[in-house]
N, C-alpha and C positions, 0 to 999 in steps of 0.2 A: 415398426414398433418404437415408441419413444423410450429413451433411456430412463429408468425410474429414478436414478440418482440425479439426473438432469432436472426432472420435475420436482424432486425433493428440494433441491437448492432454490429453485424458483419460489416454491411455496413458502419455505422458511424465510427467505429474504423479504418476501411480500408481507409476511405476518410481522416481521421485526420493523419494517419501515412503516406500515400502516398502524401498528401498534405503538409507535412513537419511540422505539429504542434508538433509532437514528432520526435526527432532526433534518428538515430540509436544508440542503447545502452542506450537510455533514459528510465526511469521508467514511466509507464502510470498508469491509474486508478487502484485501488485495487478492489477486488471482492465486498467488502462492498460499495464502492463508486458507482460502476456500478449497484448494486442491488437497492440502493436508487435512483439513477438518472433515471432508467427505470422502477422502481416499479415492479420488477420481482423477482422470487425465485433464490436462490443460484444455483440451478441445471441449470436454464436457463443461468445464467451468465458463469458458468463453461463450459457448452456446447459451447457457442459462443467462449470462449477464446481457447478452444481445437481446434475448427476449424481453428482459426487464427494461432495456432501453426502449424497444418498440412499444412497451406498455406506458412509457412515460414516467416510470418510477425512479429511474437513475440516469445519470450522465457519466460518460467515460471520457477522461481528458488524458491524451497521451503524455506519458512522462510524469503525471501527477497523481493518478489513480481513479477510483470510482466514487461518485458522490450522489447522494440523494437529491433527486430533482427538486427545484425550488417551486415547481408547479403546485397548484392547489391540491391538497390531499383531503379525502373525507369531506368534501364539500359538494353540494349539489349545484351543478352548473348547467344552465339551459342555453344551448347554442342554436340560434335560428339563422337560416340562410334565406335570403329573399331575392327574387328576380322581379324586375319591373320595367316598364317602359320609362325612358327619361322623363322626369318631371311628372311621373304618374304615380298612383298609389302602389305601394309594394304589395306583393302577393307571394304565396309560397313558392319556394325554389323549383319544385317539381312540376309546376303547372302555370301556363298562361291561358288556361281553359281552352276555348275554342280559337284563340288567336295564335297558338303556338303549334309547330309541327316539327318532326324530326326526319331528316333524310340520311340514309346510309350511303355514303359515297364509295366505300370499298371495304372488302374483307380479304385480308392477305395473311398468308403464312410466312413468318419471318424468323430470323435467328439474330438476336441482339444481345450481347453480353451485359450491357448495363441494365436493361429490363430483366434479363435472366437473373441478375443479382438481387433485384427487388422482389422477384418472385421465388427466390431461394431454390433455383433449378440450375442445372449445369448449363454452361455456356452454349453448347451445341443442340440444346433442346429446341424444338419448334414451338413458336409462340403464335397464336392467332390474334391479329390486329384488326379491330373494328374501328373504322373511322366514320364518325357521324357528325352531322351539322344541324344544330337547332336554329330554326327560324321563328321570328315573331313579326307577324305582319310583313312577310317577305324579307325581313332584315336578318341576315346571319348573326346571331348574337353569341353563340357558344359553339366551340369546336371540341369534340369529345373523342378521345383516343382510349380505347379499352384493350387491354392486353391480358389474355388468358392462356395458360399453358395448353398446348394441343392435347396433352394427355387426358384433359377433362373433357375434350370435345371429339373423342374418337368416333368414327362412323357417323358424324353429324354433317348433313348436307349444308355447306356454306355458300352455295351458289345463288340462292334466292335472297337478294339483299333485303327485300321488303319484309321478310319474316323476322328481321333483327332490328326493326325500328325501335321497339321497346325491348331492349336487350335484357333488363331485369325479368320481364315476363317470360322471355324465351329461355333464359337460363333456368328459371324455376320449372318450366315445362320439360326441358330435355335433361336437366341434371338434378332436379329436385332441391335446388339450392336457392334460398330467398336472399339474394345478395344485398338487398336493401335493409335487412334486419340482422345481418351478420356483424361480428366485431370488425372495426375498421380503424385506421389511422389516417388523418388527413392533414395536409399543410396547405396554407393559402398565402400566396406572395404576389406582389405587384411586379410585373415584368415590363421593363422598358430599357433599351429599345426592344422591339418585337421582331422575331424572325420574319423574313420576307414571305415564306410560305403561309405562316399564320395570318400575317396582314392580308395577303391575297384571299385566303378562304373566308376571313371575317370582314373583308371589304372595308379596311380601315387604313388610314394613312399614318400620321405620326402621333398616335395616342397609345397610352399604356393599356394592358390587359391584366386581369387576374389570371394567375396560373394556379390551378388547384390540382394537387396530386394526392391520390388516395390508394391505399392498399387495403383490400378486403380480405379478412382472415376467416378460416374455417376453425374447427376444433383444434386444439393444441398449437394455436397461433400458426397454422399452415397457410401461407398466402395463396389465395385463390385468383385474385385479379389485381392488376395495377391500372389505374386510371389517371390520365393526364388531360385536363380540361383547360381550355383558354376562353375566357369570358370578356366581352366588352365591358370596360370599367364602369360605364353608366348603366349597365343592366343588372348590376349585382350589388348586394349589400349584406352585412352580417350584424348580428345583435347577440350579445353575451349577457346573460342574467345570472348573478351568483346569490343563492339563498343564504341567509344568515344561519 
């Protein structure tokens, strides 16, 4: 059960930031001030601030304090991802229509402290790693690694790889969770040089890739899935539209 005071701190700070009490880039309360104001432990304050960092509302700078993010607030932003054949018309990221297919290369149970941290679980908890490769006209264009805590997949048969070709549909079937429509946080970066394993699986030489990392959240900002995807640079583009 979530700590009510932890949720109160989050809600109050969100209202103050979105309401304009603190401007973008402005410093807000210190951990000590919040601890005293709400009569809570330092752990509760830190947890609340971490959630606000994940929501993109604040930035924490060691030795300087906590600041309101300079990101756009209260603005409608449309973010479109596109996949396309090189020199071809771009189409929606999730479909090459009949030209695209996905193969599940492996499903493994692993223990990884770095991924566990992203999923907010203990270092020794088992994580299920789904490795899939997406092909377009026989060309491997995306390497997808999905990591889900084993606790969500208890008593699930993971031996039939073909059943997990569409992971989102399978998760909806077995968990009742529509991961495509849950809250998420995604980062996109250019990676170069590229790890040899990634180069081998995408069949590329000395060219950059996009590295896309996403965490999917359930209610109360509980991480459900961490995804790390590598995409051939010439098969992907993004478009951002900001409404006035």
